[in-house]
Structure formats: C-alpha cells, structure tokens
N, C-alpha and C positions, 0 to 999 in steps of 0.2 A: 725731264718733267713734262707732263702733257700740256699742251696748249689748247684751251677750250675756245673754240670760235663762237663768238657771240654776236648774232645779227641785231642791230639796235634800230628798232622802227618807232621813232618818237611820235610821228603822226600829227595830229591838230590839236588846236585848242591848248590846254594846259599839258598836255603830252610832253612836249619838249622840255618844258620847265621840271617836271617831276623826273622825267627820265634822265635829264642832265645831273640831277642831284644824286640819283641812284647810281649812275656810272661813276661818279665821283667817290661814293662809298664803296663801290666795287673795287676801285683802283687802291683804296687803302686796304681793304680785305686782301687783295692781291699781294700786296706787300707784306702785311702782317703775318699772313699764313703760307706764304711762299707758293701761291698760286700763279698761274699763267693765263691770262685772258687776251685774246685778240678781238677788239670791238671792231665792227664795221657797221657804218650807218647806211640806211636805205630809205626811200620814200614809200608812203602808203596813205591812202585816204584822200582828203580834200586837197592837200598840198600836192599830192602825186597827180591829181586830175588837173590842177592848175598848171603843172609843169609839163606833163606829158599826155594828158587826156585820158589816162588809164588809173583807176584807184589801186591796181596792184600791177606795177610794171613788171615786165618779164625778168628783168635783172634782180628786182626785189624777190620775187618768188625763188629764183634760182639760188640766191644768197642763203635765203631762209632754209631750203633744203640741203645746202651744204654745211650749214652751221650746226653747232653742237646743241644750241638752244637760242630762242628768240626773246629778246626783251622788248616789249611793246608798250606804247604809251597810250594814245586814245586816237579815235576818229571822229570826224564830224563837224559840220560848220554850218551855221545858220543859213547861208545862201543856199545851201542844198536842202536843208531841213525844212525850210519855208517855201520850197518850190515844188508843189506836187507834180509838175510837168517834167521835172528833171529825169533823163534817161539814164545818166551815169550818175551814181551816189557814191560817197565815201564808204558806206557800209558794205557795199558790194565787194570792195576789196578785201575786207576781213573775212566775210563769209567765204569767198574764194580762196583765201589763204588757209583757213581752217580745213576746207574740203581738200584742197591739194596736198596739205601735209598730213592729212588723215587724222586730225585732232579730235578724236571721237569722245575724250572725256574732258569736261571742265570741272575742276576741283576748286571749291570756294570754302576756306575755313572761315568760321564766324565765332569770336570770342568776346566776352564781356570783361573788359578791363576794370578792375575794382575802383580806380581813381576816375573813371568817366561814367560810372553808374547813373550819376545824376544828370548827364547828358542826354541819356535816352528818353524818349517820351514815354517809355513804359515804366512801371513801377520797379524800384530797386529790388523788392522782394521776388518779383517774377523773373527777372534777368540774371540776377547775381548767380555766378557759377555756370553760366551758359559756355559751351565749348562744343561746337559741333563742326562737321564738315559736309558740304553738299557735293554729291557726285552727280552731275548733269550730263546726259548724252548730248552731243554737240553738232553732229554732222548729218543728222537724219531728222525725220518727223515732219512736222507741218510747215516748218521754215524751208525746208528743201523739196517738198512735194510739189506735184503739178499744180500750177496756178492758171486761173482763166477768169476774165472779166469781159463780159458781153460788150459789144461795141456801144450799144445804146445805155450802158450801165444799168441794166434792169436786174441783172444778178451777177454773182461771182462765187468762185469756189476755191478752196485751198485743200489739197489732200495730205493726209498723215498716213505714213506707212512705216513699219519696222520689220526687220527680219531677225529671226533667233539669233544670228550671228552678231548683229548690232547690239542686242541686249546682252549677250553673253560676255563680250569682251569688257564692258563698263562695269557689269555686275561683279565680275571677278575682281576688279581693281577695288570696288567699294567694300567686299568682303575681306580682302587682303588688308585694306586699311583698318577696318573694324577689329581685326585680330591684334593690332598694335594699339588699340584704344580701349574702349569700354565694352567692345564686343556686342554691338547692337547695330543692326541695319534696319532702316525703316523705308519701305518701297512706297512712294507717293505716286499714286495713279488716280484713274477715274473708271474703274473696272466694272462699275455698275451701269455704265453707258457705252464705253468705248471698246471695240474688238482689240485695237492696239495695246489697250491697258491690260486686257485679260491675257494677252500673249506675255506681257511684261510679268504679270503675276506667275504664270505658269513657267517661264523660263527661270525666273528668279528663284522660286521655290525649288526647282530642281538643282540649281546651283547651290543653294543654301546647304544642301546635303553634303557638300564637300567641305563644309566649314561648320562642324558640329558645335563647336564652341561658341558660335556666333547666333545671337537670338535675331530672328527676323519677324518683323511685324509690318502691317500694312495701314495706309491712311488713304482716303480719297482726298484729292488735291484742296477741295473747298475745306474740309476739316483740318487738313495739315496747315492751311493758311491761318486758320483760327487758332490751332494749338501753337503756332510760332509766336503768337501774341500772348496767349493764355499762360503757357507753361513751356517756354523754349529750352530750359535745361533738360527736358525729358529726352531730347534727341542727341544721338551720337554720330552716326553716319546716315545721311538721307541720301537715297538713290532714285533718280526720276528722269523721266524724258525731257526732250529739249525745251519745249514751251512752259511746261510746268516748272522746270528749273530755273528758267528765265525770270519768272515771275516771283517764286518764292525765295530766291537768294537776294534779290533786291529788296524784298519784304524784310529778309533777316538782317539786311544792313542797318535798320534803326536800333537793333539790340545794342550795337557797339557804340551808338551816339553819332556816327558819322559815315557815310559811304566811303568817305576818304580814308577809311581804316582798312578797307577789305582787299586783300590781294587774290590772285587766282592763277591757276595753272591750267593749261590746255594741252593734254597728253595724247601722243599718237604712239604707234609701234615703233617708229624711228624718229619722230620729231616732238618738239615741245615748244610751247609759247607761254610767257608769263607776262601778266598784265594786271594793273588795277582795275576794278570794275566801275570806277566812277564816271567814265565817259570823258568827253572833251571839255566840259563845263566852259564854254566860250566866255561867259559873263566874267570869269575870273582871269582871263588870259592876260598875261603881262603885267598883272598887279602884285605879283609876289605872295599871294595869299593862299595858293593852292596847297592842300595838304600832301606831303610827299611820302607819307607813311605806307600807303597802300602799295605804291610802286617799290618802295624799299623793301617791304614784306614779300612782294612778288619775286624780288631778287634772291630773297632768302630761300623762298621755294625753289627758285632755278638752281642755287647752289646745292640744295638737297638732292635734287633731281641728278645733278652731275656727280654725286657722290661726295660733295665736299661739306659734310655735316658739320665740322668745326666752325667753319665760316657762317654757314646758315644759322647755327644756334647763337652764335656771337652777335649776328644782325638782330635776331628776334630779341635777345636779351637787352641789347642797346636800346631798341625801340621801345620795350617795355619800360626801361629806365626812364626814357624821355617823357613817356606817357604819365608814368606815376609821378614824376616831378613837374608835370604840366608844362613841359617844354613843347607846346603844340601850337598849331595854327588856330585861327579865330573861329573856324567851323567847330571846334571842340572846346574852346573857351572864348567867350565873347569879349573878355577884358585882355586877351592876348594880342601882342603887337609883334610876335615873333614871325618872321617871314618864312617863305618855303625854304630858303637857303640856310637861315639860322637854324631851323629845326634840324635840317640834314647835317649841318655842322655840329650840332650837339651830339648827334648820333656818332659822328666821326670822334669826337672828344672822348666819348665813353669806350668806343672800339680801341683807341689808342691808349687810354688810361688802363684798361682792364687786360689788354692783350700785348701791348708793345711799349713798355716803360722806356726802352732805349731807342724809340723811333726817331729817324732823322727829320720826320715831319715836325714842322713848327705849327702848332695849334692855332697860334694868334694869326699866322699867315693864312692858314685854312679859313679861319673865321673872316677874314678880310678878301677871300677870293684870290690870294696871291701864290697859293702853293703850286708847285709844278705838276701836282697830280691831277689839277682841274682841266 
C-alpha cells in the first residue's frame, strides 16, 4: 500500500483550528478506505516569523518539495497587516512557496448549495444551479513582476508580463477540466487595453482547437465581474490571469453564502497545495466558530489529486449532508451554536455511518474529542 506523504502547514489565525479538524477527518478516511497517510507539520507565515525570523523556513520548503501534497491552513496576523513598515511579512512565505513549488494553477470550485441559497446576498433565482470552476494563473503576472517606488514616494510601478508557456500550461488544464463538465471555457481578460491580455486570447484560441468539443468565449474582466452577479450559472470553467483571478474568485464566494465554504487547489507539474480561500480571520481565532468546510473540501480535492476518488467523493457527500441538514457554523446560520469541531464531527459521523458500519471508532468518543484518531 502506497504511503502518501502530506505536509501539514496550519499557519496562522484560524488555520490551525480548521486544519486540525481536517486532519482528524482524513485519519477516519484513512481507516475506512484503507489508505495510508504520513502527516508532518511545519511552520509558515507569522508563526514562522515569530519563531525563526523567516516566513518560509528552509526545512518547511524542503518538506513540501518532498511531500506528495501540502495541506495548508492560512497565513496573516494583524501585527504585520497593520504595520506598513514591516520588511518581512507572512504573505511572502506563501508567495515564495507557490513559486518554489511551481504551483502555476489555482483551481477554485464555486457551488450554490440549495439549502444555503437564502444565505447569499444575491437573489435565489440568480444563483440557483451555479456550479463553476475558476482556473487562475498563480505564479506570474503583476504580483511577480518588477516593482519600484521612488524614494520620495512621487511615483511607483508594477510590471505585468506573461510568456506563451505560462499561458499554455494552465489553459490546457482548464480545457481538460471542461471536457469532464459542461464543455465551456470562458477566458476573462482585458484585451481591449492590455498587451498581456491580447497574448492570452491568442494563445488560448490556438489551444482551443485541440479541444473541438469545448466552447470558448471571452469576457472583459469588468463585464465578467458584473456577470458573476447577474447570471453566475452561465459559467462552467473560467480561465484567467493572476490578479483578475484573485479578484473574481473572491467575488464568487458570496454566491455560496460564505467564503468559509470555498476550497482551492494550487497545482504544479510535480507538486500540489490545497487550502481554504478564507484567510486567517484573526477575529475568530480561538473562539471555535471558524467554518471548517472549506478546509475539509480542500482535503477532498487533495484526495482526488492523489487518485483517491472514493475518499474524495465520500467527503464531498458528507459535507453536503451536513449543509443540507444545517449542521453548520454561525457564518451560514446565525441561529447555529455548532462549533468548528462539532461540524467536523458530524461529517465524521456521516462517513462512518455510510461507509464503515463495523468501524471500531466510537462516534460518541469522537464527539467528545476522546478518540485515538485525534
């Protein structure tokens, strides 16, 4: 039996809380489906700066390079966020990690769950049936281009550049995903203004000819932002560059009712990292109110990446069961007093009931936090 090495980078804020629950669920999945995981923890972000002075210590980077996948929590701390003079920041660790691992594609599924339609600020008629995936290029563009600020702060610039190769590798992934779905790719760009966007259109159009069953259309990013609100169900696979993808994927989070529901995968040629998109949310740290669903669903994406489809589907079904029965945290139901751990334990209950009727796990002990799997 293959042992899958999982680097666990809990990070800052609510990251350790949601990752703890996710690992607990993965240990149940491991037993139920006879998988074999080897988890190893490492520091990143503000906690790594505090302990080592480096937001991405060398041993953390090496662990991630050697792992089959990285399970990531969140990074960020107010003491750095609120200090414009800080030279070392938690975010630098994640940006460097993405670059070092070659994680060129960020994949974010966005789905509207029927039981949560009323939680979205958008009308039910607009969002019902929404099911899309955003493919965002992750290690190039304006975030990684040359930057300059004049000493007297009279001007500054950030450069944005893309090569044909940068575009080709993520475009192929987007089209391949579309062939498994509703066979439509929408390229989001600003080709009426930007040379980089015109290159994106040219290269993506050429690649589309290799996927004749997939429809390709184009939207300027300002129109795409509007269409996400007006008619999100029109989208299947969205393909876009780094900054545009950063913005519209967060915009899309309101469709599901909470950013705490959205998982993501960052994929490279040899490495992959899986994380919730909600950030460190320091206001909720230690209160037991953080929504673990995005982290749990990120783990399902990780299992699918590792070829463990049965376990991935089981997690997704169990999460949907919890959502349908409103076993959710207060961000999704203001009347809920279910804590982070109780929601995760309900997911475990469903997994055990559906897939392991003879399990030696005692669910009552799991609910009380006494199980040896924890």
